[in-house]
C-alpha positions in Angstrom: -75.8 -183.6 -37.1 -76.0 -180.3 -39.2 -75.2 -177.2 -37.3 -78.0 -174.7 -36.9 -77.5 -171.3 -38.7 -77.2 -168.4 -36.3 -78.0 -164.7 -37.0 -78.5 -161.5 -35.1 -77.6 -157.9 -34.6 -74.4 -156.6 -32.9 -73.6 -153.1 -32.0 -70.1 -151.7 -31.6 -69.8 -148.9 -28.9 -66.9 -147.0 -27.3 -65.4 -143.6 -26.7 -64.4 -141.6 -29.8 -61.2 -142.7 -31.6 -61.0 -146.1 -29.9 -61.1 -147.9 -33.3 -64.7 -149.0 -33.8 -64.9 -148.2 -37.5 -61.4 -149.7 -38.2 -62.5 -152.9 -36.4 -65.7 -153.1 -38.4 -64.0 -152.6 -41.7 -61.6 -155.5 -40.9 -64.4 -157.8 -39.7 -66.3 -157.2 -42.9 -63.2 -157.3 -45.1 -64.0 -154.0 -46.9 -63.9 -150.4 -46.1 -67.4 -149.1 -45.2 -67.0 -146.8 -42.2 -64.7 -143.8 -42.4 -61.7 -143.5 -40.0 -59.6 -140.6 -38.7 -58.0 -139.5 -35.4 -60.7 -136.8 -34.9 -63.7 -137.2 -32.6 -67.2 -137.6 -34.1 -65.9 -139.4 -37.2 -69.0 -141.7 -37.2 -72.2 -139.7 -37.1 -74.8 -142.2 -38.5 -75.5 -145.7 -37.4 -73.7 -147.7 -40.1 -75.1 -151.2 -40.8 -72.8 -153.8 -42.3 -73.2 -157.5 -42.8 -70.8 -160.5 -42.3 -72.0 -163.8 -43.6 -70.2 -167.2 -43.2 -71.4 -170.8 -43.3 -72.1 -170.8 -39.6 -74.2 -167.6 -39.5 -74.8 -164.0 -40.4 -73.9 -161.0 -38.2 -75.4 -157.6 -38.8 -73.1 -155.0 -37.3 -74.3 -151.5 -36.3 -71.4 -149.1 -35.8 -72.6 -146.3 -33.5 -71.2 -142.8 -33.0 -68.6 -142.5 -30.3 -70.0 -141.8 -26.9 -69.2 -138.3 -25.7 -70.9 -135.5 -23.9 -73.6 -133.8 -26.1 -72.8 -130.2 -26.9 -75.4 -129.5 -29.5 -78.4 -131.1 -31.3 -76.0 -133.2 -33.4 -74.4 -134.5 -30.2 -77.8 -135.3 -28.7 -78.8 -137.2 -31.9 -75.6 -139.2 -31.7 -76.2 -140.2 -28.1 -79.8 -141.2 -28.8 -78.5 -143.4 -31.6 -76.3 -145.2 -29.1 -79.0 -145.8 -26.5 -81.4 -147.1 -29.1 -78.8 -149.5 -30.5 -78.0 -150.9 -27.0 -81.6 -151.9 -26.4 -82.2 -153.5 -29.8 -79.1 -155.7 -30.1 -78.4 -159.4 -29.6 -74.7 -158.7 -28.6 -72.8 -155.6 -27.6 -69.1 -155.1 -28.4 -67.5 -152.5 -26.2 -64.1 -151.3 -27.5 -61.6 -149.8 -25.0 -57.9 -149.0 -25.1 -55.4 -151.1 -23.1 -55.3 -148.9 -20.1 -56.1 -149.3 -16.4 -57.6 -145.8 -16.2 -61.4 -146.0 -16.3 -62.5 -142.4 -16.5 -65.8 -140.7 -16.5 -66.5 -141.5 -20.1 -66.0 -145.3 -19.5 -68.0 -145.1 -16.3 -70.9 -143.5 -18.2 -70.8 -146.4 -20.7 -70.8 -149.0 -17.8 -73.9 -147.3 -16.4 -75.6 -147.6 -19.8 -74.6 -151.3 -20.1 -76.1 -152.1 -16.6 -79.5 -151.0 -18.0 -79.5 -153.6 -20.8 -79.9 -157.4 -20.6 -77.6 -158.2 -23.5 -74.3 -160.2 -23.7 -71.5 -157.7 -23.6 -68.1 -158.6 -25.1 -65.2 -156.3 -24.0 -62.8 -155.7 -26.9 -59.4 -154.3 -25.8 -58.1 -152.7 -28.9 -54.7 -151.3 -29.9 -52.7 -154.1 -28.1 -50.0 -153.5 -30.7 -49.2 -150.2 -28.9 -48.4 -151.6 -25.4 -46.6 -154.5 -23.7 -48.5 -157.7 -22.9 -48.4 -156.9 -19.2 -50.3 -153.7 -19.8 -53.0 -155.7 -21.6 -53.3 -158.1 -18.6 -53.6 -155.2 -16.2 -56.3 -153.6 -18.3 -58.3 -156.8 -18.4 -58.1 -157.0 -14.6 -59.2 -153.4 -14.1 -62.3 -153.8 -16.3 -63.2 -157.1 -14.8 -63.7 -155.3 -11.4 -66.1 -152.9 -13.0 -68.5 -155.2 -15.0 -69.2 -158.9 -15.4 -68.4 -159.3 -19.1 -69.5 -162.4 -21.1 -66.0 -162.4 -22.8 -62.9 -160.3 -23.0 -60.9 -160.3 -26.3 -57.6 -158.4 -26.8 -57.2 -157.3 -30.5 -55.4 -154.9 -32.8 -58.0 -153.7 -35.3 -55.3 -151.8 -37.2 -53.0 -154.8 -37.6 -56.0 -157.2 -37.9 -54.8 -159.3 -35.0 -57.2 -161.7 -33.2 -60.2 -160.3 -35.1 -61.3 -163.8 -36.2 -61.7 -164.6 -32.5 -64.2 -161.7 -32.3 -66.4 -163.3 -35.0 -66.1 -166.7 -33.4 -67.2 -165.5 -30.0 -70.1 -163.4 -31.4 -71.5 -166.5 -33.1 -71.6 -168.4 -29.8 -73.9 -165.7 -28.3 -76.3 -165.3 -31.3 -79.6 -167.1 -31.5 -80.6 -169.4 -34.3 -82.1 -167.4 -37.1 -82.5 -166.7 -40.8 -80.3 -164.9 -43.3 -81.5 -161.3 -43.1 -79.5 -160.3 -46.2 -78.2 -162.1 -49.3 -74.7 -163.6 -48.9 -73.0 -160.9 -51.1 -74.5 -158.0 -49.1 -72.0 -156.1 -47.0 -73.9 -152.9 -46.1 -77.3 -151.3 -46.2 -75.8 -147.9 -46.9 -76.6 -146.4 -50.4 -73.6 -145.7 -52.5 -74.3 -141.9 -52.4 -73.9 -142.0 -48.6 -70.7 -144.0 -48.7 -69.3 -141.6 -51.3 -70.2 -138.6 -49.1 -68.6 -140.2 -46.1 -65.4 -140.8 -48.1 -65.1 -137.1 -48.8 -65.8 -136.3 -45.1 -63.0 -138.7 -44.1 -60.5 -137.1 -46.4 -61.5 -133.6 -45.0 -61.2 -134.9 -41.4 -57.7 -136.1 -42.2 -56.5 -133.0 -44.1 -58.0 -130.1 -42.1 -57.2 -128.4 -38.9 -58.6 -129.7 -35.5 -61.5 -127.3 -35.0 -62.9 -127.4 -38.5 -64.0 -131.1 -39.1 -66.7 -131.0 -36.4 -68.4 -128.3 -38.3 -68.6 -129.9 -41.7 -71.1 -132.1 -43.5 -71.0 -133.5 -47.1 -73.9 -133.6 -49.5 -73.8 -135.4 -52.9 -75.6 -133.1 -55.3 -75.6 -135.5 -58.2 -74.1 -138.9 -59.1 -74.5 -140.1 -62.7 -73.0 -142.8 -64.9 -71.8 -141.6 -68.3 -74.0 -143.1 -71.1 -70.8 -144.3 -72.9 -67.6 -145.3 -71.1 -66.6 -146.5 -67.7 -67.0 -143.2 -65.8 -69.2 -141.7 -63.0 -69.7 -138.0 -62.6 -70.0 -136.9 -59.0 -70.8 -133.4 -57.8 -70.5 -132.8 -54.0 -70.7 -129.9 -51.6 -68.8 -129.6 -48.3 -70.9 -127.6 -45.8 -69.1 -125.6 -43.2 -70.2 -123.2 -40.5 -67.9 -120.2 -40.8 -66.5 -117.9 -43.5 -63.0 -118.5 -42.2 -63.5 -122.2 -42.5 -64.5 -122.0 -46.1 -61.1 -120.4 -47.0 -59.2 -123.0 -45.1 -61.1 -125.9 -46.7 -60.4 -124.4 -50.2 -56.8 -123.5 -49.3 -54.3 -121.4 -51.1 -55.2 -121.4 -54.9 -57.6 -124.3 -54.2 -54.7 -126.6 -53.0 -56.5 -128.1 -49.9 -59.8 -128.8 -51.8 -57.8 -130.4 -54.6 -56.0 -132.6 -52.0 -59.2 -133.7 -50.4 -60.8 -134.4 -53.8 -57.8 -136.3 -55.1 -57.7 -138.6 -52.0 -61.5 -139.1 -52.1 -61.5 -140.0 -55.8 -59.0 -142.8 -55.3 -61.2 -144.4 -52.7 -64.3 -143.9 -54.7 -62.8 -145.6 -57.8 -61.9 -148.6 -55.6 -65.5 -148.7 -54.2 -67.3 -148.2 -57.5 -64.8 -150.1 -59.6 -64.9 -147.4 -62.2 -63.2 -144.1 -63.1 -64.7 -141.1 -61.2 -64.9 -137.4 -62.3 -65.3 -135.6 -58.9 -66.2 -132.0 -58.5 -66.5 -130.5 -55.0 -67.9 -127.1 -53.9 -67.8 -125.5 -50.4 -70.8 -123.6 -48.9 -71.5 -122.0 -45.6 -74.5 -122.9 -43.5 -74.0 -121.2 -40.1 -74.9 -123.3 -37.0 -76.2 -126.2 -39.0 -75.4 -128.6 -36.2 -78.1 -126.9 -34.1 -80.7 -126.8 -36.8 -83.3 -129.6 -36.8 -84.1 -128.9 -40.5 -80.5 -129.0 -41.7 -79.6 -132.0 -39.6 -82.5 -133.9 -41.2 -81.5 -132.5 -44.6 -77.9 -133.8 -44.1 -79.1 -137.3 -43.2 -79.3 -137.1 -39.4 -83.0 -138.0 -39.0 -83.8 -138.6 -35.3 -86.7 -140.8 -36.2 -84.2 -143.4 -37.4 -82.3 -143.4 -34.1 
């Protein structure tokens, strides 16, 4: 008898820096979400699509759950709550630790309010002994009745196929929402902006990345030749930050641009001529107008 095609929507939640974007990139098989060791790396809900003969999974990578300190933080938390209530399956990523702190307890309280299958994904198992993973599983089992618990290493791509297999068992029968070759609903301009932000997150000091946004001013194909011209602006909040982003004789901005261009050329499969400017917009994270202008529209959350 022919197997029924399954499809549905899955959200990935977790504390900042636990590896949500890395896991999603591996599940999809292509880099879509940016990664870094800084908090607030993912600001928008990023939708990606995995299609196989058995079904189609539409992933929603949400911002890391943390205490809101400004309107951007409030927007990010509202995106998480909205995602939880709309999904067919929830993936909760945690690190292999027995310590379940206030942040994790906050997530548990959120999960208790939804009637959705919850899969606990214990990530970064490559960083600890196997006994530590077992103890972490036991600790979390006492806190919540999970539908499944899967230890993985997103970075090393270990056991990620088991995640796909388990998700499909909990999805309902349904249609293909996207064509087989679709991997994301994000426009190229947004992915390009996120690539620049990722490189800035990785290159800059700790306190600066929270206060930056990236806007693509123009993105045009050359009429002749295999080349795309991209003009972008990094928005920061302080005069001192602008100097740090640019660097001595423009060295830091050049470093960010060079690293970003390499990823853009892989994404677009063409040569890229990238120009980046830096502008100051004080307190943009607390401005409804600027948040909307930079793509953080609360009506979409």
